[in-house]
DOLUMTI-341304 format. One record per residue (C-alpha): residue in three letters; x, y, z. Coordinates in steps of 0.5 Angstrom, whole numbers, plus 2048, in hexadecimal, padded with zeros to 3 digits. Layout:
# DOLUMTI-341304
ALAXYZ...
END
This chain:
# DOLUMTI-341304
MET85382A847THR84E82F846ASP84982B843THR849826849LEU84882B84EASN84282E84AASN83F82784AGLU841825851THR83E82C853PHE83882B84FTYR837824852GLY837827859LEU83282C857ILE82D827855LEU82D82385BALA82C82A85FLEU82682B85BALA82482485CALA824825863PHE82182C863PHE81B82985FLEU81A823863ALA81B82686ATHR81682B868PHE811826866LEU81282286CTHR811828871PRO809828870VAL809820871TYR80D821878THR80982787ATYR803823879PHE80581E87EALA809823882TYR802826884LYS7FE820884TYR80281C889LYS80482288DPHE80C82288CTRP80C828891LYS81382B893LYS81382B89BGLN81783189DLYS81D8308A1LYS81D8328A8GLU8248308ABTHR82B8318A9LEU83082B8A8THR83282C8AFGLY82A82C8B2GLU8298338B3ALA8238378B1LEU82383B8AAPRO81E8418ACVAL8218468A7MET8218418A1THR81A83F8A3LYS8178468A3LEU81B84889DHIS817842899ALA81184289DLYS80D844897LYS81083F892PHE80E839896ALA80783C898ARG80583A891ALA80583288EPHE80D83288CPRO80E82B889THR816828889MET819823885ALA81982687FGLY82082387EVAL81D81D87BILE81B820875GLY823822874VAL82581A876VAL820818871THR82281D86BVAL82981C86CPHE82981486DALA824814866VAL828818862THR82F816864GLY82D80E864ILE82A80F85DCYS82E81485AASN83581485ELEU83780E862ASN83E80D862ARG842809867GLU84880D867GLN845814867THR83E814869TRP83C80E86DLEU840810873PRO83D817873LEU836814872VAL83780F878GLY83981587CPHE83381987AILE82E81387BGLY831811882GLY831818885SER82A819883LEU828812887VAL82B81588DGLY82781B88CLEU82181888AILE821814891ASP82281A895ASP81C81D891LEU817818892ILE819818899ASN81881F899VAL81181F895PHE80E819898GLY81181889FSER80E81A8A6GLY81181C8ACLYS81881E8AEGLY81B81A8A8ALA81781E8A3ALA81C8238A1GLY82081D89DLEU82681989EARG82B81A8A3ALA83181E8A1PRO8368188A3VAL83281389FLYS831818899PHE839819899ALA83A81289AMET836810894ILE83981588FTHR840813892ALA83F80C890ILE83C80E889GLY843813888VAL84780D88APHE844808885LEU84580D880GLY84C80F882TRP84E807882TRP84B80787BPHE84E80D878ALA85580B87BVAL85580387ALYS850802874LEU852808870GLY859809872TRP859810874THR85F81187ASER861818878ILE85E81F87AGLU860825875ILE86282B879PRO861831875PHE868834873MET86C82F876GLY86A829872ALA867822874MET86981F87BGLU86981787CILE865816883GLY86380E882PRO85D80B882VAL85B80B88ALEU85C81388AMET858814884ILE852810887VAL85381488DLEU85381B889PHE84D818884ALA84981788APHE84B81E88DALA849821887VAL84281D886VAL84081E88EALA84382688ETHR83F828888SER83982488AASN838828890ALA83A82E88DVAL83582E888ASN83082C88DILE831831892SER83083688CASP82983488BGLY82683988FLEU82383E88AASP81F83E884GLY82483C87ELEU82A83D882ALA82D836882GLY82A83587BGLY82D83B878LEU83483A87BALA834833879MET832834872LEU838839872ALA83D834875TYR83B82E870GLY83B83386AALA84383586CTYR84582E86DGLY84182C866VAL846831863ILE84C82E866ALA84A827864LEU84882985DLEU84F82C85DGLN85282685FGLY84F82285AGLN84A81E85FTRP84482085BMET83F81B85ELEU84181E865THR840825862GLY839822860PHE83881F867CYS83982686ALEU83582A864THR82F825866VAL82F82786DVAL82F82E86BGLY82982D866TRP82582A86CLEU827830871LEU82583586BSER81E83286CTYR81E831873ILE820839874TRP81A83B86FPHE815838874ASN81983A87AVAL81A84187APRO817845880PRO812843882ALA81483C881ARG80F83687FPHE813831882MET81A82F885MET81F82A882GLY820828889ASP82682388CTHR82481F886GLY827824881SER82C828885PHE830821887ALA82F81F880ILE83282587DGLY837825882ALA83A81E882GLY83A81F87ALEU83E82587AGLY84382287FVAL84481C87AVAL844821874ALA84A825877MET84E81F878MET84C81C871THR84F82286EASN855822873ALA853829875PHE85282887CPHE85682E87FLEU85283287ALEU84B83087EPRO84C835884ILE84C83B87EILE847838879GLY84283787FVAL84583D884ILE83E83E886PHE83D837888VAL84383888CVAL84183E88FGLU83A83B891ALA83D835894GLY843839898SER83E83E89BSER83A83889ELEU8408358A1LEU84383C8A3GLN83C83D8A7ILE83D8368AAPHE8448378ACTRP84383E8AFLYS83D83C8B3LYS8418368B6VAL84783A8B7PHE8458418B9LYS83E83F8BBLYS83A8448B7LYS8388458AFLEU83D8488AALEU8378498A5ILE83084B8A6SER82E8448A3ALA83283F89FPRO83383E899ILE835844897HIS82F845892HIS82B845899HIS82F84A89CLEU82E84F896GLU82784E896ALA82785089ELYS82B85689CGLY825858897TRP827855890GLY82185288CGLU82284B88AALA82284E882LYS828852884ILE82C84D888VAL82B848882MET82C84C87CARG83384F87FPHE835848881TRP83484687AVAL83884C878ILE83E84A87CALA83D84387AGLY83D844873VAL844849874PHE847843877ALA84583E872ILE84884286DILE84F843871GLY84F83B872ILE84E83A86BPHE85483F86ALEU85883B86FALA85783486CVAL859837865GLN85F83B868GLY86183686EGLY862830869ILE85B82C86BVAL85982C864
END
């Protein structure tokens, strides 16, 4: 048992190192083309409800005053696809998260391309309902494959055991996990290194859970993503060289939602990804507050922008959010072990 666990851990760490070095090698290639073809990120000017964003525009005026490329998530997509496809492809464990990762990245890539090369009012990117429909379609397809092709029709509830929910409800739950996580990661991608660090901790936690379950190839997939994110953070410490863009955030979010379902640890996702929940929840709460009470609850949403407006520096917000995410990742692993998930 110990030898098997050691071998599986070693295998996952090798994949993580391969991803780190490949992503680090590809970064200068991406940077060359990003500057040559001007993959400049256009600053967001309006909320989802069509209102101006004077606070965020002022806070990030200095950042967007310089050439600031986006779409760096393509480095992660190429890296994860190459390492998984060559070294770690498996129908039962890694096919589904890889497809989710790539599918999410394609939705984000379209959005980024419109943002970079578009003009006029539509240059901000895909309209929110369109993005929602596209990522939902991906989630439903992956959920169908999970429930029908792989035969997963029960969900594990920590400390209570497995509950049979049938294929239809499983597809709905799977799609919800993909959509919710994709949007939550996307919303969190607003400060240098924030989303990357949070995602690295979440994938690391699920990698440990998969390892303890004996899903060593799924562990390898999680650590492959961790390896890329380590490289991304190396280049993205303040001041960031680039942004991962929706290409990266939607890939990370969709893949994470799939991994949560593959480990049968969906109900631990709000704990392991607690900052993602807070970030997305603060945006939804802001919209609700303005609709109902006709005023803002936060100075600016999501909450990291509110803290910026209160005078917190980017590094302070990012590092404290990382610490919180790390603590809750450990709690999530503990609950997985004690709650019968592993």
